[in-house]
DOKOLRO-524874 format. One record per residue: x, y, z of N, C-alpha, C in turn; residue number from 1; residue in one letter. Coordinates in steps of 0.1 Angstrom, whole numbers, plus 5000, padded with zeros to 4 digits. Layout:
REM DOKOLRO-524874
<npx = X npy = Y npz = Z capx = X capy = Y capz = Z cpx = X cpy = Y cpz = Z seq = NUM type = A>
...
***
This chain:
REM DOKOLRO-524874
<npx = 9042 npy = 0540 npz = 3023 capx = 9054 capy = 0536 capz = 3015 cpx = 9052 cpy = 0522 cpz = 3010 seq = 1 type = M>
<npx = 9055 npy = 0520 npz = 2997 capx = 9054 capy = 0507 capz = 2991 cpx = 9067 cpy = 0500 cpz = 2989 seq = 2 type = Y>
<npx = 9069 npy = 0488 npz = 2993 capx = 9081 capy = 0481 capz = 2992 cpx = 9079 cpy = 0470 cpz = 2981 seq = 3 type = F>
<npx = 9089 npy = 0468 npz = 2972 capx = 9088 capy = 0459 capz = 2961 cpx = 9091 cpy = 0445 cpz = 2966 seq = 4 type = L>
<npx = 9083 npy = 0435 npz = 2962 capx = 9085 capy = 0421 capz = 2964 cpx = 9098 cpy = 0417 cpz = 2956 seq = 5 type = G>
<npx = 9102 npy = 0404 npz = 2959 capx = 9114 capy = 0399 capz = 2953 cpx = 9112 cpy = 0399 cpz = 2937 seq = 6 type = K>
<npx = 9101 npy = 0394 npz = 2933 capx = 9099 capy = 0393 capz = 2918 cpx = 9098 cpy = 0407 cpz = 2912 seq = 7 type = G>
<npx = 9092 npy = 0416 npz = 2919 capx = 9090 capy = 0430 capz = 2914 cpx = 9104 cpy = 0437 cpz = 2914 seq = 8 type = E>
<npx = 9112 npy = 0434 npz = 2924 capx = 9126 capy = 0439 capz = 2925 cpx = 9134 cpy = 0434 cpz = 2912 seq = 9 type = L>
<npx = 9133 npy = 0422 npz = 2909 capx = 9141 capy = 0416 capz = 2898 cpx = 9136 cpy = 0423 cpz = 2885 seq = 10 type = R>
<npx = 9123 npy = 0425 npz = 2883 capx = 9118 capy = 0432 capz = 2872 cpx = 9123 cpy = 0446 cpz = 2871 seq = 11 type = L>
<npx = 9124 npy = 0453 npz = 2883 capx = 9130 capy = 0467 capz = 2883 cpx = 9144 cpy = 0467 cpz = 2879 seq = 12 type = E>
<npx = 9151 npy = 0457 npz = 2884 capx = 9166 capy = 0456 capz = 2881 cpx = 9167 cpy = 0454 cpz = 2866 seq = 13 type = L>
<npx = 9159 npy = 0445 npz = 2860 capx = 9160 capy = 0443 capz = 2845 cpx = 9157 cpy = 0456 cpz = 2838 seq = 14 type = N>
<npx = 9147 npy = 0463 npz = 2842 capx = 9145 capy = 0476 capz = 2836 cpx = 9156 cpy = 0486 cpz = 2838 seq = 15 type = R>
<npx = 9162 npy = 0486 npz = 2850 capx = 9173 capy = 0495 capz = 2853 cpx = 9185 cpy = 0492 cpz = 2844 seq = 16 type = K>
<npx = 9188 npy = 0479 npz = 2842 capx = 9200 capy = 0475 capz = 2835 cpx = 9195 cpy = 0469 cpz = 2822 seq = 17 type = Y>
<npx = 9189 npy = 0477 npz = 2813 capx = 9184 capy = 0472 capz = 2800 cpx = 9195 cpy = 0467 cpz = 2792 seq = 18 type = M>
<npx = 9199 npy = 0455 npz = 2792 capx = 9210 capy = 0450 capz = 2784 cpx = 9206 cpy = 0436 cpz = 2778 seq = 19 type = I>
<npx = 9213 npy = 0433 npz = 2768 capx = 9210 capy = 0420 capz = 2761 cpx = 9214 cpy = 0408 cpz = 2768 seq = 20 type = S>
<npx = 9209 npy = 0397 npz = 2765 capx = 9213 capy = 0384 capz = 2772 cpx = 9228 cpy = 0382 cpz = 2769 seq = 21 type = R>
<npx = 9233 npy = 0385 npz = 2757 capx = 9247 capy = 0383 capz = 2753 cpx = 9256 cpy = 0391 cpz = 2763 seq = 22 type = K>
<npx = 9252 npy = 0404 npz = 2764 capx = 9261 capy = 0413 capz = 2773 cpx = 9260 cpy = 0408 cpz = 2788 seq = 23 type = K>
<npx = 9248 npy = 0405 npz = 2792 capx = 9246 capy = 0399 capz = 2805 cpx = 9255 cpy = 0387 cpz = 2808 seq = 24 type = R>
<npx = 9256 npy = 0378 npz = 2798 capx = 9264 capy = 0366 capz = 2799 cpx = 9279 cpy = 0370 cpz = 2800 seq = 25 type = A>
<npx = 9283 npy = 0380 npz = 2792 capx = 9296 capy = 0384 capz = 2792 cpx = 9300 cpy = 0391 cpz = 2806 seq = 26 type = R>
<npx = 9291 npy = 0399 npz = 2811 capx = 9293 capy = 0406 capz = 2824 cpx = 9294 cpy = 0396 cpz = 2835 seq = 27 type = Y>
<npx = 9286 npy = 0386 npz = 2834 capx = 9286 capy = 0375 capz = 2845 cpx = 9299 cpy = 0368 cpz = 2844 seq = 28 type = I>
<npx = 9304 npy = 0365 npz = 2832 capx = 9316 capy = 0358 capz = 2830 cpx = 9328 cpy = 0366 cpz = 2835 seq = 29 type = K>
<npx = 9328 npy = 0379 npz = 2832 capx = 9338 capy = 0388 capz = 2837 cpx = 9338 cpy = 0389 cpz = 2852 seq = 30 type = N>
<npx = 9326 npy = 0390 npz = 2858 capx = 9325 capy = 0391 capz = 2872 cpx = 9331 cpy = 0378 cpz = 2879 seq = 31 type = A>
<npx = 9328 npy = 0367 npz = 2872 capx = 9333 capy = 0354 capz = 2877 cpx = 9348 cpy = 0354 cpz = 2877 seq = 32 type = Y>
<npx = 9354 npy = 0358 npz = 2866 capx = 9369 capy = 0359 capz = 2865 cpx = 9375 cpy = 0368 cpz = 2875 seq = 33 type = L>
<npx = 9369 npy = 0380 npz = 2877 capx = 9373 capy = 0390 capz = 2886 cpx = 9372 cpy = 0384 cpz = 2901 seq = 34 type = I>
<npx = 9361 npy = 0378 npz = 2904 capx = 9360 capy = 0372 capz = 2917 cpx = 9370 cpy = 0361 cpz = 2920 seq = 35 type = S>
<npx = 9373 npy = 0353 npz = 2910 capx = 9384 capy = 0343 capz = 2912 cpx = 9397 cpy = 0349 cpz = 2914 seq = 36 type = K>
<npx = 9400 npy = 0359 npz = 2906 capx = 9413 capy = 0365 capz = 2906 cpx = 9416 cpy = 0373 cpz = 2919 seq = 37 type = E>
<npx = 9405 npy = 0378 npz = 2925 capx = 9407 capy = 0386 capz = 2937 cpx = 9401 cpy = 0379 cpz = 2950 seq = 38 type = H>
<npx = 9398 npy = 0367 npz = 2948 capx = 9393 capy = 0359 capz = 2959 cpx = 9381 cpy = 0365 cpz = 2966 seq = 39 type = N>
<npx = 9371 npy = 0370 npz = 2958 capx = 9359 capy = 0376 capz = 2963 cpx = 9348 cpy = 0366 cpz = 2961 seq = 40 type = I>
<npx = 9339 npy = 0365 npz = 2972 capx = 9328 capy = 0356 capz = 2971 cpx = 9316 cpy = 0364 cpz = 2966 seq = 41 type = T>
<npx = 9310 npy = 0359 npz = 2955 capx = 9299 capy = 0366 capz = 2949 cpx = 9288 cpy = 0356 cpz = 2944 seq = 42 type = I>
<npx = 9276 npy = 0360 npz = 2945 capx = 9265 capy = 0353 capz = 2940 cpx = 9262 cpy = 0358 cpz = 2925 seq = 43 type = D>
<npx = 9266 npy = 0350 npz = 2915 capx = 9265 capy = 0354 capz = 2902 cpx = 9250 cpy = 0355 cpz = 2897 seq = 44 type = L>
<npx = 9241 npy = 0350 npz = 2905 capx = 9227 capy = 0351 capz = 2901 cpx = 9221 cpy = 0365 cpz = 2907 seq = 45 type = N>
<npx = 9229 npy = 0371 npz = 2915 capx = 9225 capy = 0384 capz = 2921 cpx = 9231 cpy = 0395 cpz = 2913 seq = 46 type = D>
<npx = 9222 npy = 0401 npz = 2904 capx = 9226 capy = 0411 capz = 2894 cpx = 9233 cpy = 0423 cpz = 2901 seq = 47 type = W>
<npx = 9227 npy = 0427 npz = 2912 capx = 9232 capy = 0438 capz = 2920 cpx = 9247 cpy = 0436 cpz = 2923 seq = 48 type = E>
<npx = 9250 npy = 0424 npz = 2928 capx = 9264 capy = 0421 capz = 2932 cpx = 9273 cpy = 0420 cpz = 2920 seq = 49 type = Q>
<npx = 9268 npy = 0415 npz = 2909 capx = 9276 capy = 0414 capz = 2896 cpx = 9279 cpy = 0428 cpz = 2891 seq = 50 type = V>
<npx = 9268 npy = 0437 npz = 2891 capx = 9270 capy = 0450 capz = 2887 cpx = 9280 cpy = 0458 cpz = 2895 seq = 51 type = W>
<npx = 9279 npy = 0457 npz = 2908 capx = 9288 capy = 0464 capz = 2918 cpx = 9302 cpy = 0460 cpz = 2916 seq = 52 type = N>
<npx = 9304 npy = 0446 npz = 2914 capx = 9318 capy = 0441 capz = 2912 cpx = 9324 cpy = 0447 cpz = 2899 seq = 53 type = L>
<npx = 9316 npy = 0447 npz = 2888 capx = 9321 capy = 0453 capz = 2875 cpx = 9323 cpy = 0467 cpz = 2877 seq = 54 type = L>
<npx = 9316 npy = 0475 npz = 2884 capx = 9318 capy = 0488 capz = 2887 cpx = 9332 cpy = 0490 cpz = 2894 seq = 55 type = D>
<npx = 9334 npy = 0482 npz = 2903 capx = 9347 capy = 0483 capz = 2911 cpx = 9359 cpy = 0480 cpz = 2903 seq = 56 type = K>
<npx = 9358 npy = 0469 npz = 2895 capx = 9369 capy = 0465 capz = 2886 cpx = 9364 cpy = 0466 cpz = 2872 seq = 57 type = F>
<npx = 9368 npy = 0477 npz = 2866 capx = 9363 capy = 0480 capz = 2852 cpx = 9367 cpy = 0469 cpz = 2843 seq = 58 type = D>
<npx = 9358 npy = 0467 npz = 2833 capx = 9360 capy = 0457 capz = 2822 cpx = 9371 cpy = 0463 cpz = 2813 seq = 59 type = E>
<npx = 9381 npy = 0456 npz = 2809 capx = 9391 capy = 0461 capz = 2801 cpx = 9386 cpy = 0465 cpz = 2787 seq = 60 type = P>
<npx = 9391 npy = 0476 npz = 2782 capx = 9388 capy = 0480 capz = 2768 cpx = 9400 cpy = 0479 cpz = 2759 seq = 61 type = D>
<npx = 9398 npy = 0478 npz = 2746 capx = 9408 capy = 0476 capz = 2736 cpx = 9409 cpy = 0488 cpz = 2726 seq = 62 type = Y>
<npx = 9421 npy = 0490 npz = 2721 capx = 9422 capy = 0499 capz = 2710 cpx = 9422 cpy = 0490 cpz = 2697 seq = 63 type = V>
<npx = 9415 npy = 0494 npz = 2688 capx = 9414 capy = 0486 capz = 2675 cpx = 9417 cpy = 0495 cpz = 2663 seq = 64 type = Y>
<npx = 9421 npy = 0488 npz = 2652 capx = 9423 capy = 0494 capz = 2640 cpx = 9415 cpy = 0486 cpz = 2629 seq = 65 type = A>
<npx = 9406 npy = 0494 npz = 2623 capx = 9397 capy = 0488 capz = 2613 cpx = 9399 cpy = 0496 cpz = 2600 seq = 66 type = I>
<npx = 9400 npy = 0488 npz = 2589 capx = 9402 capy = 0494 capz = 2576 cpx = 9390 cpy = 0492 cpz = 2567 seq = 67 type = Q>
<npx = 9386 npy = 0503 npz = 2560 capx = 9374 capy = 0502 capz = 2551 cpx = 9379 cpy = 0499 cpz = 2537 seq = 68 type = D>
<npx = 9370 npy = 0498 npz = 2528 capx = 9373 capy = 0494 capz = 2514 cpx = 9381 cpy = 0504 cpz = 2506 seq = 69 type = G>
<npx = 9380 npy = 0517 npz = 2511 capx = 9389 capy = 0527 capz = 2504 cpx = 9402 cpy = 0529 cpz = 2510 seq = 70 type = S>
<npx = 9405 npy = 0521 npz = 2520 capx = 9419 capy = 0521 capz = 2526 cpx = 9420 cpy = 0529 cpz = 2539 seq = 71 type = G>
<npx = 9409 npy = 0538 npz = 2542 capx = 9410 capy = 0546 capz = 2554 cpx = 9409 cpy = 0537 cpz = 2567 seq = 72 type = N>
<npx = 9415 npy = 0542 npz = 2578 capx = 9416 capy = 0533 capz = 2590 cpx = 9410 cpy = 0540 cpz = 2601 seq = 73 type = I>
<npx = 9402 npy = 0533 npz = 2609 capx = 9396 capy = 0539 capz = 2621 cpx = 9403 cpy = 0533 cpz = 2632 seq = 74 type = K>
<npx = 9407 npy = 0542 npz = 2641 capx = 9414 capy = 0538 capz = 2654 cpx = 9405 cpy = 0543 cpz = 2665 seq = 75 type = I>
<npx = 9399 npy = 0533 npz = 2672 capx = 9390 capy = 0535 capz = 2683 cpx = 9392 cpy = 0526 cpz = 2694 seq = 76 type = G>
<npx = 9383 npy = 0527 npz = 2704 capx = 9384 capy = 0517 capz = 2715 cpx = 9370 cpy = 0511 cpz = 2718 seq = 77 type = K>
<npx = 9370 npy = 0499 npz = 2723 capx = 9358 capy = 0492 capz = 2726 cpx = 9361 cpy = 0481 cpz = 2735 seq = 78 type = S>
<npx = 9351 npy = 0476 npz = 2743 capx = 9352 capy = 0465 capz = 2751 cpx = 9352 cpy = 0452 cpz = 2743 seq = 79 type = V>
<npx = 9345 npy = 0453 npz = 2732 capx = 9345 capy = 0441 capz = 2722 cpx = 9346 cpy = 0446 cpz = 2708 seq = 80 type = N>
<npx = 9359 npy = 0446 npz = 2703 capx = 9362 capy = 0452 capz = 2690 cpx = 9355 cpy = 0446 cpz = 2678 seq = 81 type = P>
<npx = 9353 npy = 0432 npz = 2679 capx = 9346 capy = 0426 capz = 2667 cpx = 9332 cpy = 0430 cpz = 2667 seq = 82 type = H>
<npx = 9325 npy = 0431 npz = 2679 capx = 9312 capy = 0435 capz = 2679 cpx = 9310 cpy = 0450 cpz = 2674 seq = 83 type = Q>
<npx = 9320 npy = 0458 npz = 2678 capx = 9320 capy = 0472 capz = 2674 cpx = 9321 cpy = 0473 cpz = 2658 seq = 84 type = R>
<npx = 9330 npy = 0464 npz = 2652 capx = 9332 capy = 0464 capz = 2638 cpx = 9319 cpy = 0460 cpz = 2631 seq = 85 type = M>
<npx = 9312 npy = 0450 npz = 2637 capx = 9299 capy = 0446 capz = 2631 cpx = 9289 cpy = 0457 cpz = 2632 seq = 86 type = N>
<npx = 9289 npy = 0464 npz = 2642 capx = 9278 capy = 0475 capz = 2643 cpx = 9282 cpy = 0486 cpz = 2634 seq = 87 type = S>
<npx = 9295 npy = 0489 npz = 2631 capx = 9300 capy = 0499 capz = 2622 cpx = 9296 cpy = 0494 cpz = 2607 seq = 88 type = L>
<npx = 9297 npy = 0482 npz = 2605 capx = 9295 capy = 0476 capz = 2592 cpx = 9281 cpy = 0478 cpz = 2587 seq = 89 type = Q>
<npx = 9271 npy = 0479 npz = 2596 capx = 9257 capy = 0480 capz = 2592 cpx = 9255 cpy = 0494 cpz = 2585 seq = 90 type = T>
<npx = 9263 npy = 0504 npz = 2588 capx = 9261 capy = 0517 capz = 2582 cpx = 9272 cpy = 0521 cpz = 2573 seq = 91 type = S>
<npx = 9281 npy = 0511 npz = 2569 capx = 9292 capy = 0514 capz = 2561 cpx = 9290 cpy = 0507 cpz = 2547 seq = 92 type = H>
<npx = 9293 npy = 0514 npz = 2536 capx = 9290 capy = 0509 capz = 2523 cpx = 9301 cpy = 0499 cpz = 2518 seq = 93 type = A>
<npx = 9313 npy = 0500 npz = 2523 capx = 9323 capy = 0491 capz = 2519 cpx = 9327 cpy = 0481 cpz = 2530 seq = 94 type = T>
<npx = 9333 npy = 0470 npz = 2527 capx = 9336 capy = 0459 capz = 2536 cpx = 9346 cpy = 0465 cpz = 2546 seq = 95 type = K>
<npx = 9344 npy = 0462 npz = 2559 capx = 9354 capy = 0466 capz = 2569 cpx = 9362 cpy = 0453 cpz = 2573 seq = 96 type = L>
<npx = 9375 npy = 0456 npz = 2576 capx = 9384 capy = 0446 capz = 2580 cpx = 9391 cpy = 0449 cpz = 2593 seq = 97 type = V>
<npx = 9390 npy = 0440 npz = 2603 capx = 9397 capy = 0442 capz = 2615 cpx = 9412 cpy = 0440 cpz = 2613 seq = 98 type = M>
<npx = 9420 npy = 0450 npz = 2615 capx = 9435 capy = 0449 capz = 2613 cpx = 9441 cpy = 0444 cpz = 2625 seq = 99 type = L>
<npx = 9436 npy = 0448 npz = 2637 capx = 9442 capy = 0443 capz = 2650 cpx = 9436 cpy = 0451 cpz = 2661 seq = 100 type = G>
<npx = 9439 npy = 0445 npz = 2673 capx = 9435 capy = 0453 capz = 2685 cpx = 9444 cpy = 0448 cpz = 2697 seq = 101 type = Y>
<npx = 9445 npy = 0457 npz = 2707 capx = 9453 capy = 0454 capz = 2719 cpx = 9447 cpy = 0462 cpz = 2731 seq = 102 type = C>
<npx = 9452 npy = 0459 npz = 2742 capx = 9446 capy = 0466 capz = 2755 cpx = 9449 cpy = 0481 cpz = 2753 seq = 103 type = L>
<npx = 9439 npy = 0489 npz = 2758 capx = 9439 capy = 0503 capz = 2757 cpx = 9448 cpy = 0509 cpz = 2769 seq = 104 type = N>
<npx = 9461 npy = 0508 npz = 2767 capx = 9470 capy = 0513 capz = 2778 cpx = 9482 cpy = 0519 cpz = 2771 seq = 105 type = Q>
<npx = 9488 npy = 0528 npz = 2777 capx = 9500 capy = 0535 capz = 2772 cpx = 9511 cpy = 0525 cpz = 2768 seq = 106 type = L>
<npx = 9518 npy = 0527 npz = 2757 capx = 9518 capy = 0538 capz = 2748 cpx = 9507 cpy = 0537 cpz = 2737 seq = 107 type = P>
<npx = 9499 npy = 0527 npz = 2737 capx = 9490 capy = 0525 capz = 2727 cpx = 9475 cpy = 0528 cpz = 2732 seq = 108 type = L>
<npx = 9474 npy = 0539 npz = 2739 capx = 9461 capy = 0544 capz = 2744 cpx = 9454 cpy = 0552 cpz = 2733 seq = 109 type = E>
<npx = 9442 npy = 0550 npz = 2732 capx = 9434 capy = 0556 capz = 2720 cpx = 9437 cpy = 0572 cpz = 2719 seq = 110 type = E>
<npx = 9435 npy = 0579 npz = 2730 capx = 9436 capy = 0593 capz = 2730 cpx = 9450 cpy = 0597 cpz = 2726 seq = 111 type = K>
<npx = 9460 npy = 0590 npz = 2731 capx = 9474 capy = 0593 capz = 2728 cpx = 9477 cpy = 0591 cpz = 2713 seq = 112 type = A>
<npx = 9471 npy = 0580 npz = 2708 capx = 9473 capy = 0577 capz = 2694 cpx = 9466 cpy = 0588 cpz = 2685 seq = 113 type = L>
<npx = 9454 npy = 0592 npz = 2688 capx = 9447 capy = 0602 capz = 2680 cpx = 9455 cpy = 0615 cpz = 2681 seq = 114 type = H>
<npx = 9461 npy = 0618 npz = 2692 capx = 9470 capy = 0630 capz = 2693 cpx = 9482 cpy = 0629 cpz = 2684 seq = 115 type = K>
<npx = 9488 npy = 0618 npz = 2684 capx = 9500 capy = 0614 capz = 2676 cpx = 9497 cpy = 0615 cpz = 2662 seq = 116 type = R>
<npx = 9485 npy = 0611 npz = 2658 capx = 9482 capy = 0610 capz = 2643 cpx = 9473 cpy = 0622 cpz = 2638 seq = 117 type = L>
<npx = 9472 npy = 0633 npz = 2646 capx = 9462 capy = 0643 capz = 2642 cpx = 9464 cpy = 0649 cpz = 2629 seq = 118 type = K>
<npx = 9476 npy = 0649 npz = 2623 capx = 9479 capy = 0654 capz = 2609 cpx = 9473 cpy = 0645 cpz = 2598 seq = 119 type = K>
<npx = 9470 npy = 0632 npz = 2602 capx = 9464 capy = 0623 capz = 2593 cpx = 9449 cpy = 0621 cpz = 2594 seq = 120 type = D>
<npx = 9443 npy = 0629 npz = 2604 capx = 9429 capy = 0627 capz = 2606 cpx = 9420 cpy = 0631 cpz = 2594 seq = 121 type = R>
<npx = 9411 npy = 0623 npz = 2591 capx = 9401 capy = 0626 capz = 2581 cpx = 9389 cpy = 0632 cpz = 2587 seq = 122 type = L>
<npx = 9382 npy = 0624 npz = 2596 capx = 9370 capy = 0628 capz = 2602 cpx = 9368 cpy = 0619 cpz = 2614 seq = 123 type = E>
<npx = 9365 npy = 0625 npz = 2626 capx = 9363 capy = 0617 capz = 2638 cpx = 9375 cpy = 0608 cpz = 2641 seq = 124 type = G>
<npx = 9373 npy = 0596 npz = 2641 capx = 9384 capy = 0586 capz = 2644 cpx = 9390 cpy = 0579 cpz = 2631 seq = 125 type = E>
<npx = 9387 npy = 0585 npz = 2620 capx = 9391 capy = 0579 capz = 2607 cpx = 9404 cpy = 0587 cpz = 2603 seq = 126 type = W>
<npx = 9413 npy = 0579 npz = 2598 capx = 9426 capy = 0584 capz = 2593 cpx = 9430 cpy = 0579 cpz = 2580 seq = 127 type = F>
<npx = 9437 npy = 0587 npz = 2573 capx = 9442 capy = 0583 capz = 2559 cpx = 9454 cpy = 0573 cpz = 2562 seq = 128 type = K>
<npx = 9456 npy = 0563 npz = 2553 capx = 9466 capy = 0553 capz = 2555 cpx = 9480 cpy = 0558 cpz = 2553 seq = 129 type = P>
<npx = 9485 npy = 0567 npz = 2560 capx = 9498 capy = 0572 capz = 2558 cpx = 9508 cpy = 0563 cpz = 2565 seq = 130 type = S>
<npx = 9521 npy = 0566 npz = 2563 capx = 9532 capy = 0558 capz = 2569 cpx = 9530 cpy = 0557 cpz = 2584 seq = 131 type = V>
<npx = 9528 npy = 0569 npz = 2590 capx = 9527 capy = 0570 capz = 2605 cpx = 9515 cpy = 0561 cpz = 2610 seq = 132 type = D>
<npx = 9504 npy = 0562 npz = 2603 capx = 9492 capy = 0554 capz = 2607 cpx = 9495 cpy = 0540 cpz = 2606 seq = 133 type = V>
<npx = 9501 npy = 0535 npz = 2594 capx = 9504 capy = 0521 capz = 2593 cpx = 9514 cpy = 0516 cpz = 2603 seq = 134 type = M>
<npx = 9523 npy = 0525 npz = 2608 capx = 9533 capy = 0521 capz = 2618 cpx = 9525 cpy = 0519 cpz = 2631 seq = 135 type = L>
<npx = 9515 npy = 0527 npz = 2634 capx = 9507 capy = 0526 capz = 2646 cpx = 9499 cpy = 0512 cpz = 2645 seq = 136 type = V>
<npx = 9493 npy = 0509 npz = 2634 capx = 9486 capy = 0496 capz = 2632 cpx = 9495 cpy = 0485 cpz = 2634 seq = 137 type = V>
<npx = 9508 npy = 0486 npz = 2629 capx = 9518 capy = 0476 capz = 2631 cpx = 9520 cpy = 0474 cpz = 2646 seq = 138 type = K>
<npx = 9521 npy = 0485 npz = 2654 capx = 9524 capy = 0484 capz = 2668 cpx = 9512 cpy = 0477 cpz = 2675 seq = 139 type = E>
<npx = 9500 npy = 0481 npz = 2671 capx = 9488 capy = 0475 capz = 2677 cpx = 9488 cpy = 0459 cpz = 2674 seq = 140 type = I>
<npx = 9491 npy = 0455 npz = 2662 capx = 9491 capy = 0441 capz = 2659 cpx = 9502 cpy = 0434 cpz = 2666 seq = 141 type = I>
<npx = 9514 npy = 0440 npz = 2667 capx = 9526 capy = 0434 capz = 2675 cpx = 9522 cpy = 0433 cpz = 2690 seq = 142 type = Y>
<npx = 9516 npy = 0444 npz = 2695 capx = 9513 capy = 0444 capz = 2710 cpx = 9502 cpy = 0433 cpz = 2713 seq = 143 type = S>
<npx = 9493 npy = 0431 npz = 2704 capx = 9483 capy = 0420 capz = 2706 cpx = 9489 cpy = 0406 cpz = 2706 seq = 144 type = S>
<npx = 9499 npy = 0404 npz = 2699 capx = 9506 capy = 0391 capz = 2698 cpx = 9514 cpy = 0389 cpz = 2710 seq = 145 type = R>
<npx = 9520 npy = 0399 npz = 2716 capx = 9529 capy = 0398 capz = 2728 cpx = 9521 cpy = 0397 cpz = 2741 seq = 146 type = S>
<npx = 9508 npy = 0399 npz = 2740 capx = 9500 capy = 0399 capz = 2753 cpx = 9494 cpy = 0385 cpz = 2754 seq = 147 type = N>
***
């Protein structure tokens, strides 16, 4: 049986958790905040500890509303709504605009909103800009300001 040395183990962990430096920094920051909030001692240089802590305390996700150049609105969820919009923009012909985002929790939970707006659904998470959809967008914007 072969045991990995410390350097080899670190290399294996990097392969196992193939993530960008940006995401790694965000995860470490979130692990730090969680550890402070819950009085948990953690070595932020130990990726196993960081990963286990984030598994235990899920990173919050947000419901967002993004509008494209033709007026259609995407209601989705993401841990980082602006990064999600940027990734959508690369495959979208018209300019996307972030209308707002708030924590993904009832009554503004993504699945509940999709169910509520099913008559206005175009395709996937895209909706026509009806009165009901615009009211949901207004709720998302208002909720983000009150948090």
